[in-house]
N, C-alpha and C positions, 0 to 999 in steps of 0.2 A: 504494500500500500504506500502511495506517495503522499507527500504533504508539501506545502509551500509556506515560506516565511518571507516577510518583507519588513524592512526597517528603513527609516529615513531620518535625516538630520539636516537642519539648516546650518550652514557654515558661513561665517561672515568674512568671506574672501570672494574674489571674482570666480566665476565658473572656470575661466581659463586657468587660474592658479590651482584650483582644486583638481581640475582635469590633468594638469601637468604631473601631479603626484599619482593620482589614481591610474593613469595610463602607463605607469612605469612598473611592469610586473615584477621586476627584480628588487623592488623596494618594499614589497608587501610586508616582510618580516619586521620592518622598522615602524609600522603603524598598526599591525594586527596582533593584539595580545595573544600569547600562547604559541605563536609561530616564531621560532628562534633563528631560522635560516631559510633561504630559498635560492635556487639557481634556475636560470633560464637557458635552455639550449633549443634553438629553433622555436617551435611552437609548443614546447613542453616546459612547464615550470614544475620543479620538485620542491615541495615545502617540507620542512622538518619542524615538528612540534616540540614543545618543551619536554615532553616525555620520550622523545627520541623517535617517534613514529614518522616515517616518510610517506608522503602521498604524491602521486603524479597528477598533474593537472594539464589538460589540453587547453591551450589558449585559443579561443575561437574567434573573438571579435575584439578589435582595439580601434574603434571608429572615432576619429577626432572630430568629424562633422556632427555626429549625433552625441558625442561624448558618452559612448557606451563601451564598456569592457565586459566581456563574457568569457567564462571558462567552465570546463567540465572536469570533475574529479573522476579519475579512472581507478576503479578497484577499491581496495581497502574495505572500509565498512559499508561502502555504497554499491547498490545494484545499479543505481542511476543517480546522476546529479548534474544540475545546471545552475550556475550563478550569474547574475548580471549586476553591474554597478553602473548607474546612470548619474550624470552630473547635469542638473537642470538650472539654468540661470534664473535668478529672481529679479535682480537689478544689478547695477554695476559693481556693487560691493558684497553681494551675497548670492548664494546658490543653495540648492537642495541636493544632497547626495542620497540616492536611493539604492539600497542593497537588497536584492531579492535572491532567494534560493529555493529550488525545487529538488526534493530528494526522496529516494526510496532506499531504505525503509523510512517511514514517516518519523520515527524517533530521531533520526539524524537531522531532519529539518528543524525539529524543536531545539536540538543542541546547537545547531548552526545559528538559529535566531538569536540566542544569547551572545554568541561569539560575534555576530555581525553588529549587534548593538555596541559591544565593547570596542570593536574596530572603528565604527563611525565616531564614537566619542573621542578616541585617540587621534583619529585623522583630523577632526575639528580642533582638538586642543592644540596640536602642533601647527596646523595651518593658521589658526587665529593668533597664536603666540608668535608666529614667524620664526620659530626655532624648534628643535627637536631632531632626533636622529634621521627621520624621513625627510624633513624639510632641509636639514643640513646637507644630506646626500643629494637631494634634488638640486639645491643651489650650487653645490660643488660641480655638478655635471653641466650646468648651464654657463656658457661663456658670458662674462660680463659685457654689458652694452657699452659702447664708447660714449664718453661724456659729450653732452651737447654743449656747444659753445658758440 
């Protein structure tokens, strides 16, 4: 039996700024509590949990126009799994980040719902503060803009 969970959070940064972080699959472990490491090879992300469990994820969509990121967890505790993260602009300085997950067995969707809530809280905390491991890694990867003069 399948189940779905969806969580959302208003983040007080531009949709472009939030998307810049959400769209970087290799930075997930820096804002998703309970995930301590991740690697990306091609269209596969491997995450490692704090308990040492490794899960493979198929990266399906990373659409900058729609600001939609989707992945599917392969195996592990899941018969089937699909997750989507959407970044929706509200105004110039805020956006809504929506994290949805469909899973079989249904109990895994319930567990993921709580994890998604924690991830959205941490994502918002770092983005709004303008600092934290994920924001620092994102900013380090972006070349500085030349000063206007």
